[in-house]
N, C-alpha and C positions, 0 to 999 in steps of 0.2 A: 697264302693264307685266306681260308676260309673262315666268312664269318655267318653263322645261322642263326637265322629269323624268319619269322613271320611276318614281319614288320620292318620296315627301312629303318638300319642302326645309324642313322649317316655320323650321328657324333663320334660312336664309339670307332667307324670308320676314319673320320678327319682325325681322331688321337692317333691310331694305330697309321698313321699314314705320316702325321708330325714326328711320331715315333721311328720314323726309316723304313715299314713294312709296305712292300712293293712285291706284287701287283695282290690287289685285296678282292677277291671274288667272294662276292653275297650270294645265299641261296637259302631259301626255304627249307623246310623238311626235306618233304618230300623230293626235292633235287639234289638233299646234301649228298647222300650215296656216291650220284652220278660224277657229282663234280668232283667230287674224293680220289675216284678214280680216275681221270681224266685231269685234273688239276695237279697229283700229288703234293698237296702242301707240306709245308716246312710248321704250320702250324691251324688248330682249328680256333675259334671263337665261340663259344654258345650267349650268342645276346641279350637271352630272354630268360631269366628266371622262372622257376615252374616245369611240370612234367611237359614231354613234347607232345604235340596233339598227334602224331604217327608214332606207334609204339613198332613197330617192324621196320619204317626208318631209321628210330632210333640205335636201335637193335645191329642195323646191318651197319652205319657209321660205326658204335661202339668196334663192330669185328673188326671193318674195314682199318681203323684205327690201332686198333691192338694188334694183329698184325699184317701191318705194311713190312715192307722190307726195307733194309737201310734204317739209319738213325732212327730213333726214337720219333714220332709227333706228337708234341706237347698238346693238349689240350684244356683249353680254360672256359667256366662255364659259368655263370654270374648266378648267383642264390639270392634269398631272400628270407626270411625271418622262418618263414612258414614251409620252405620248397631245399633239398637236398641239390645236388649237380644233376642237370641233367641224365649226364652219363657216368656213371658210375667209376670211371677210370680217368673223368677229367678232376685238375683242380680247382677248388671252388674261388671265386669272387664276389665278395659281399658287392651285392647291387648298390647298394645306401651309401656306399664309399664315392668319390673320385673317384674317375676311370682312371686317374694313372696309379694309384693304388694294382688293377686290374694288370696294366701295361708292363708295373714292376716284376708283378709274380710271372706276367708272360717271357719278360726280357731275364729272368734269374735262370727260367726253363729253357730256354730257346738256346743258355750256355752250358746245363747239359747234355744237349741235342749237339751241340757243337764237340763237348767231349768225347759222345755217342761216336760221332765220327770219325776223329782223327784217331779213337781208337779202332774200329774198323777198317780203316784205312790201314795204319800201322800193320794189322792179323793180316789184312791183303798184299800189305807188300811182303812180309814174312815169312807168309804159305809160297808166294811165285819164286822167291831167293832160296827154298829148297830148305827152311828151314822148319821146325814145328812150333807153333808159338801155342800158347795157352788161348783154352774158349773160353767164350765168357759165356759165366752158368744161366741156366736158363729158366730158375727157381726163382720163384718171387723174390726181390729184393727184400720184400719186409721180412724175410724169413735173416737177415743179415740187419736190421733193425734194433735199435734200443730206445726205448724212448723215456723220459723223465717225467715223472707225477710226485708235483708238491704239491701237500695239503694235509690237513687236522681234520677241516667240518665233514659235515655230516653226505656230503656230494665225495667225497674222497673214494669211499668203499666202490660207488657205483662207477665212479673213471675209470679203477684199478680195472674193476670186471671187467668193463668192457672195454678198453686197450688193451689188459692179460691175455685174453683170448685171442689178438688179432699179432704181438710182436711180443718181443723179450718187453719187462718193465724192472724200471729202479726205483725206488721211491726214497721219497725227503720227508720230513716232518717239519723243518724250517725253510726257508730262502736262502740262509746262510747254507745249510749240508747241501741244498742243492746245486752252491756256486761253488764247493767242494767235489762233488759228485763232475762236474761241466769240468774239473780241473784231469782228475783222473781218469775219466775212460771217453770214450768215442758216444758222445748222443747224435741223435737223429730226428729227436720230437722232445719239448716242453711242456708238458702242462702242468696249471697251476690252477688247486683248486681252491674251496672255499675257506676260511680259518684263520685266515692275516691279517691283518690290520691293510689298509691301502695304502699309508707310506711306505712299508715292506717293500709290497709288491711292487711298485711302482718306482722302489730303485732296482729291484732285480733287474724290471725290464731296460730299466735306464742303461743297467751293466750289460746288460747283450745287445744294444740299440749303439753302446761305445765301443764293440769288441767286432772290428773287422771278422774275425774267424765264425761267430756266432750270428752274424747280422743276418743271412741266409736262411737259419735253421731256424724250421719251421716252432711257432711258440703259439699256444692256447690258454686262454683266458678264462674259466668259466664265469658268469655272471654279468654285470657293467664294469668296463675298462676305460680310461681313458682311450680314444678313439685315435687322440694323435700320435701311438705307440705304432700303428698303420704308417705311419711317415717316415720312421727309420727302420722299421723290422719287417721286409717284402712278405715275410709267411706270417702274420699275424691274426691270430682268430680270438676271435670273443660271441659267446652264445652261451644262455645261461640252461641248458638243455643238456647234460652229460652227452648223452648216446648220441646226440644230433652235432656233438664238441668234436665226442670221438671220431663220427662218419666223417665230417670237414676234416678231422687234420690227416686218416690215416694217407689217402693221395702227395698228403706233403712230403709225409714224414718214407715213402715209398719213393719216391724221386731223390729226395736226402740221401737214401739208402743206394740208391743207384749211381748215384754220382759219386759217392766213395766207393764203391766197385769199380768203377769205371776209374778212379784213383790209381787205387790198386792196382788192376788193372796196365795202363800205363807205363807205371814204375816198372815193372815187371817185363815189358817191351820195350824199356830204354834201357834196364840193364839185361837186355841177350837173353832173359827166359833165367836168369841165374835168382829172380826173384819171384815166390809164391804168391800167384794174385790173390791167393785166399785169406794168406794171413800176414803180406806183408814183410817176411821173414824170409833169411836165402832158403832156395830150396836145397834139400838133403845133399845131394851131388853138389852143389860147387860148396856146400858150406864141408863139403870131408876136403874137398881141393886145397880149399879157401885155407883148411886149417891144415892141411899139412904142410904148406907153405911160409904159414907161420911159424909153426915148431921149428922147419927148421932157419929161416931169417933169424928166431929169436936165438937158437944156439949156436950159429954162424956169428952175429953178433953180441954175443951175451946179456938177451934184452930177457925181459920179463913175459911171462904169458901165463895166466890161469883160467882155466876151463871152470863150468856151471854146469848144472844140471836140476833144472824143474821138473820136481815130480807133485802128484799132487794126491792126498789121504780123501778116503773114501767114493761113492760112487758119483763121477764128476761126466758131464752130460757134455756130447760136442759141441754143443755149441757154446759152452761154460768154456770148455779147454781154447775155442778156436778166440775166442773171445780175449782170454790170457794172451795167446800169443800176439792177437793185433796192439795189446795193452804193450808189449815188451817193444815193441816196433819204436816207441815213444819213452821207454825207461830207457836202454839203451844207448851207451853217448856213439860222438861218431869212429870212434878208435874203436871199436865194438862190432862182432858180427852176430848171428845167430839161426838156428831153423828149430822147427818141429820137428821131432823123432817120429819112426812110427808107433808108438806104443804111446803117444799123447805128450811126452813129454816137449821138455824145452832146451836144449844146449845153448850155452852161450859161451863167446868165445872172448875173455878182457884182454885186449892184447896189453905192452907196456906197463903191466899191471901185476906188481908180485903177490905173495898172500894176502898179505895185512891189509893190502889196499882193495884186493880182489872181498876179503871178509865182509868191508863198509860197503862196499856196491852193490855186493850180492844182497847182504840184508834187506836194501833198501829196497831193490827191485820184490825183494821176495813181500816185505811188506806192501807193496804199493798192490800186486798181485792177491795178496789177500784182503785188501780193503775193499776191490776192484770185484771180489767174487761174493755171493750168496753164499749163507752156510748152508742154503739146498745145496750149492752144487757142489762148494767144493770147502774143505776145511781149514786146508791149513795148504799153503805149497814146502815141500822139505825140498833143499837145499845141498847136495854134494856138491865138493869142493876142490879142487887141484891145482898143483903150480907147476911149472915144468921143473924140472932140474936138472942138474949135468948128466949127463948120459942119457938121459931119457932119451925115449921114442915117443911119437905119435900113441904106438901100441900101448906102450907101458903108463903114458898120460892117462889112457883112457880108462887102462884098470881101474887105478885111482877113483879118477869120476865115478866109476857104477861100482866101487864098492866101500867106500868112505861117505859119511852124512855129519851136514852140520845142518845143526835145527834149526830153523826158520824164526826169525822175529817172532816173538808173540804180539 
């Protein structure tokens, strides 16, 4: 690791060493770009808040970190109330908190680096074995991110406008509503605005801290919140200024969204490319192969099989359709399988499920999809449903799926 500081950072270096970091190279801003090239570190820590003394060196270091070959190089930059991170790509760490908080944030980022390295190795291995693995998207991971903003006070509009310019945003006027959204959607960051009683905010943060799935999610609170939550929430941020709060959150949200992207890619690689890394559903070719086998098995064993097709009224954006497909991976049962079709609709096969049971499952999924999509993007999910009959073939079954309609749950 490289620790960048104009003055000796003995306490930080000692804490990093105690946490297992080795070797640790100290460099000032002038020497940092050269040290980065020669050492090729796994992480960079900027130990002093404030603007770097050398603008050219900071630009060069930022470019080197962003374009480094191989897995990502996590960068932690200490900040204070008056300064943003020295590098725009750095994850901020509050200098007023014990150094253990910065190390916890670094360790979380290093786990993402390890996941990235695993994905890159698996892609390289698949390529050498003659297969064509999916490629990691080159777009900004923020394009995949969704941030939940809860609030109803005067700062809510400023937070919504500032964050909405960068990522997709969903809003909640109560902490109870925010908790429900966390259960139904994939959220990459949470921002809590003003207008809530302190005890309600404390209860919500306690719920997040006690849920392992949410403990590493970036959480920001505007104003003054109990700092003890920084002990249990790895990416906890608390600032009074809305614009600065958003600026501190964006790098953390990007890292979280990138981790989710890597997890989908690894699932696809584990499935030998039969899972679409963009949605988490089956690829179309794999879906039709599996469906053909399922129809044959159901006919041979006199088992039930139902097919549902979800389409959407109104002008639905690509992002909304993608979010709907990703949500479906959480809603389907382990015995079911699905894919996103070329027209944006979603096909789901309900194995071992007769028509009556399929109606119940399909309506539940449709209701969840409707709740997860904003009225601006999609009005309702229309469900077309059919079940396998005696003498059916795959073609005759799919003709009924495409020709009949069951009205979705209102």
